[in-house]
N, C-alpha and C positions, 0 to 999 in steps of 0.2 A: 504494500499500500503506500503510495506515494507520500511525503512529509512536505513543510514548509515552516513559513514564516509568514504571519497578517501583514501583510503591510499597512491596511487602511481598513478600520470597521469602524461605518457609521450608524450607532445604535437607533438613533432615531430614524431612521429613513433601511434600517435594519439589512445592509448590505454591504460587502466591503472585496477585497481583493486579499488575494494569500499568493508572494512568490514564494515559486516550487525550488526546493533545494537542486542543485544542478543544473541551475539555469532555466531556459525558455520560460515560454508566454504566463504572466500570471493569469489567477488562475480566478473567475468570480465566484464570490461566493453568496449564498443568502439565507438569512436567518432561519428559514424553515430546514435548510439542509445540516443545522447544529445538532447532534445528538444530545440531547437531555431533557430535563423536565422543566417547566415553570420557564425563567425568560431568558433565552436564550442568545447570548453575545458572546464576542471575540474582543480583544483586546491587543491592540497594536503590540508588535512585534512578539508574539505569544507564536510557541513553536504548536502546529497542527499537524493529523496525520488525517487521511481523507481519500475520498475516492475519485476518479474523473469521469463526468459522462457530459456528452451534449445539452448543451443550454440553447435557449436563443437566440443568444448573439455569439457565439464561441463554445469555449468547453466551460463547465460547471463542476464545482468543488461540491460531492455529495457522502454523508454519511458522515461530517466533519467532527471531531474530537479535540480536545488537548491532548498534548504530553506532558 
């Protein structure tokens, strides 16, 4: 499963981008794809693990959880 670092996450709008470890294109992340209960958010600079799938405008992070 790929890992990366949260480039930024806007909690008010519920989305952000992840820098993929090893380089490559940043991956979009939506709050609905963050694993957990209650308020789901990410912190800038946080290390995460995720899957990559097709999104509406390119690759999207799925099943995202913090490391």
